C-alpha positions as CSV (number, residue, x, y, z in Angstrom):
1,M,29.8,-12.0,29.0
2,T,33.3,-12.5,27.6
3,P,34.6,-10.3,24.8
4,S,34.5,-13.2,22.3
5,A,30.8,-13.9,23.3
6,V,29.9,-10.3,22.6
7,L,31.5,-10.4,19.2
8,E,29.7,-13.6,18.3
9,A,26.4,-12.1,19.4
10,R,27.0,-9.1,17.2
11,N,27.8,-11.2,14.1
12,E,24.7,-13.4,14.4
13,A,21.9,-12.3,12.0
14,P,18.6,-11.6,13.9
15,A,15.9,-14.2,13.3
16,R,13.0,-13.0,11.1
17,P,9.6,-14.5,11.2
18,A,8.9,-16.8,8.2
19,Q,5.9,-14.8,7.1
20,L,8.2,-11.8,6.4
21,R,10.2,-13.7,3.8
22,T,9.2,-14.0,0.2
23,A,8.7,-17.5,-1.2
24,E,10.9,-17.0,-4.3
25,T,14.1,-15.5,-2.7
26,G,13.9,-16.2,1.0
27,E,14.7,-12.5,1.5
28,A,12.5,-9.9,3.3
29,G,9.9,-8.3,1.0
30,F,9.2,-4.5,0.9
31,R,9.1,-1.7,3.5
32,L,7.7,1.8,3.5
33,L,9.7,4.9,4.1
34,A,7.6,8.0,4.9
35,T,8.7,11.6,4.5
36,M,6.9,13.6,7.2
37,K,5.7,17.2,7.5
38,Q,5.7,17.0,11.2
39,G,6.8,14.3,13.6
40,T,8.6,11.0,12.8
41,A,7.7,8.1,10.6
42,A,7.7,5.9,13.6
43,S,4.2,7.3,14.4
44,V,2.8,5.7,11.2
45,P,2.1,2.1,11.9
46,E,2.3,1.0,8.2
47,T,6.1,1.8,8.3
48,W,6.7,-0.8,11.1
49,L,5.8,-3.8,8.9
50,T,7.5,-5.7,6.1
51,Y,5.2,-6.6,3.2
52,P,5.8,-9.8,1.2
53,T,4.5,-8.3,-2.1
54,V,4.8,-4.9,-3.7
55,S,1.0,-4.7,-4.1
56,E,0.5,-5.1,-0.4
57,A,3.1,-2.4,0.2
58,R,1.3,-0.1,-2.3
59,D,-2.0,-0.6,-0.4
60,A,-0.3,0.1,3.0
61,G,1.4,3.1,1.4
62,R,-1.9,4.5,0.3
63,R,-3.3,4.1,3.8
64,A,-0.2,5.8,5.2
65,A,-0.5,8.7,2.7
66,R,-4.0,9.5,4.1
67,D,-2.3,10.8,7.2
68,D,-2.1,14.6,7.0
69,R,1.4,14.6,8.5
70,V,2.8,12.4,5.6
71,L,4.2,14.2,2.6
72,R,5.4,11.2,0.5
73,V,5.7,7.4,0.9
74,M,8.4,5.4,-0.8
75,I,8.6,1.6,-1.2
76,V,12.0,0.1,-0.7
77,T,13.3,-3.5,-0.6
78,G,13.3,-4.9,2.9
79,G,16.8,-6.4,3.0
80,V,19.8,-5.1,4.9
81,D,20.5,-2.6,2.0
82,H,17.3,-0.8,1.2
83,H,16.9,-0.2,-2.5
84,F,14.3,2.1,-4.0
85,A,11.3,0.3,-5.6
86,E,8.8,3.0,-6.3
87,W,6.9,6.0,-5.0
88,V,3.3,5.6,-3.8
C-alpha cells in the first residue's frame, strides 16, 4: 500500500449501519458509558450498542446498572465527540 493510499484510508469515515442513525439528524444516537467497581465496561453488552432514542438508552442503562460491578451509567451522544446527556 502506498503512503497516499494509507492517508486516504485514514481520512475515510467508517460506514455506520443505517439503523444506528437517527431519522431527524442522520447522526448516531446515544451510547452508554459505565463506571465500574471491578473490570472493564467492555464486559457489559449494553455499552457496545448505539441507541436511536434516549428512552431506549435509558432502558438499556437500567439493565446495565443491575450488574453488581457497575457503579454508574451515563448516557452520551453517539457522535465522534461524546457529549453528556444524562445519568441513569
